[in-house]
C-alpha positions as CSV (number, residue, x, y, z in Angstrom):
1,M,234.8,27.4,259.0
2,T,231.1,28.3,258.8
3,L,229.6,30.2,261.6
4,V,226.1,29.3,262.8
5,K,223.9,31.9,264.3
6,F,223.7,31.4,268.1
7,N,220.2,31.4,269.6
8,P,220.4,32.1,273.3
9,F,216.7,31.2,273.7
10,K,217.0,27.8,272.2
11,E,217.4,26.1,275.6
12,L,214.4,28.0,276.9
13,E,212.3,27.0,273.9
14,T,213.3,23.3,274.5
15,L,212.4,23.6,278.2
16,S,209.1,25.3,277.4
17,E,208.2,22.5,274.9
18,R,209.1,19.8,277.5
19,M,206.9,21.5,280.1
20,R,204.0,21.8,277.6
21,S,204.5,18.1,276.7
22,L,204.4,17.1,280.4
23,F,201.1,18.8,280.9
24,D,199.7,17.5,277.6
25,D,200.3,13.9,278.8
26,L,198.6,14.4,282.2
27,P,195.1,13.3,281.2
28,T,196.3,10.0,279.6
29,A,198.9,9.4,282.4
30,F,196.3,9.4,285.1
31,N,193.6,7.8,282.9
32,W,191.3,10.8,283.3
33,D,188.0,10.7,281.3
34,F,188.2,13.4,278.7
35,T,185.8,11.9,276.1
36,S,185.1,15.3,274.7
37,T,188.7,16.1,274.0
38,F,190.5,14.5,271.1
39,Y,194.3,14.5,271.5
40,P,196.4,13.5,268.5
41,R,199.8,11.9,269.0
42,V,202.8,13.5,267.2
43,D,206.3,12.4,266.3
44,I,209.0,15.0,265.4
45,S,212.3,14.0,263.9
46,E,215.0,15.5,261.7
47,D,217.8,14.7,259.4
48,E,220.5,16.8,257.9
49,N,218.1,18.7,255.5
50,N,214.6,18.4,256.9
51,V,212.4,18.4,260.0
52,Y,209.6,15.8,259.9
53,V,206.3,15.9,261.9
54,T,203.9,13.0,261.8
55,A,200.5,13.3,263.5
56,E,198.0,10.5,264.1
57,L,194.5,11.8,263.2
58,P,192.3,8.8,262.9
59,G,188.7,9.6,262.1
60,V,189.6,13.2,261.2
61,D,188.6,14.6,257.8
62,K,191.4,16.3,255.8
63,K,189.1,19.4,255.4
64,D,188.9,19.8,259.2
65,V,192.7,20.1,259.7
66,K,194.8,23.3,259.5
67,V,198.6,23.6,259.7
68,T,200.4,26.9,260.3
69,L,204.0,27.9,260.8
70,Q,204.9,31.1,262.6
71,D,208.2,32.1,264.2
72,N,209.4,28.5,263.7
73,V,206.4,27.2,265.8
74,L,204.3,24.6,263.9
75,T,200.6,24.5,264.9
76,I,198.2,21.7,264.0
77,E,194.6,22.4,264.7
78,G,191.3,20.8,263.7
79,E,188.3,18.9,264.8
80,K,187.3,15.3,265.1
81,K,183.6,15.4,264.7
82,S,181.4,13.1,266.9
83,E,179.1,10.5,265.4
84,V,175.4,11.0,266.1
85,K,174.4,8.8,269.0
86,D,171.5,6.4,268.4
87,E,169.1,7.2,271.3
88,K,167.6,3.7,270.9
89,K,170.8,2.1,271.9
90,N,172.0,1.7,275.5
91,Y,175.7,2.6,275.6
92,Y,177.7,0.7,278.2
93,R,181.0,2.3,277.4
94,I,182.1,5.3,275.3
95,E,185.9,5.5,275.0
96,R,186.4,7.2,271.7
97,T,187.1,10.9,272.0
98,Y,185.9,13.8,269.9
99,G,186.3,17.6,269.7
100,S,188.6,20.3,268.7
101,F,192.3,20.1,269.1
102,C,195.3,22.5,268.8
103,R,198.9,21.5,269.3
104,S,201.9,23.7,268.8
105,F,205.6,22.7,268.6
106,A,208.8,24.7,268.6
107,L,210.7,22.9,265.8
108,P,214.2,21.6,266.6
109,A,215.8,23.6,263.8
110,E,215.0,26.8,261.9
111,V,213.0,25.9,258.8
112,D,212.2,27.8,255.5
113,P,208.4,28.7,255.6
114,D,208.3,28.5,251.8
115,K,209.6,25.0,251.8
116,V,207.1,23.2,254.0
117,K,205.0,20.3,252.5
118,A,202.1,18.6,254.2
119,K,200.3,15.4,253.1
120,F,197.2,13.7,254.7
121,E,196.7,10.0,254.0
122,N,194.9,7.2,255.9
123,G,194.5,9.3,259.1
124,M,198.1,10.4,259.1
125,L,199.3,13.9,258.7
126,M,202.9,14.0,257.4
127,I,204.8,17.3,257.3
128,E,208.2,17.8,255.8
129,A,210.0,21.2,256.4
130,A,213.3,22.1,254.8
131,K,215.8,23.5,257.1
132,K,217.1,27.0,256.4
133,E,220.6,27.4,255.1
134,P,222.7,29.0,257.7
135,S,223.4,32.5,256.6
136,P,227.1,33.3,256.1
137,A,228.6,35.6,258.7
138,N,229.2,39.0,257.4
139,K,232.9,39.8,257.4
140,K,234.0,43.4,257.3
141,L,237.5,44.8,257.4
142,I,237.8,47.5,260.1
143,E,240.2,50.2,259.4
144,I,242.7,50.8,262.2
145,K,243.5,54.5,262.7
């Protein structure tokens, strides 16, 4: 039987992520007008060996995106640059959003920082992170006196 390291803070991390997600969704849930704030949508999934993160970044240039991993928290940050408005045009509606963004996610499993791959294609950022192998429990024979 293989022992898996118990993380007593896992439930707190999950709760924290759910609370952060709740507040992240407030502007869109109430249809608030935040045209200066770009907010990429993200999917996180896992299988037996990997954790997958996919982010929609339409209109964002690859060179304007940065991905970091620290303490099993993945951060995606960047900027969607605004187009120059033509002052000769009368704008009746501007719904597209622009600006800097930064999203952080506690990953659902511990991953190996040296085995993370990211690919940016057609406005989609796809990240694949290999899960860490559970470390075997150290077994030591204790002498009884």
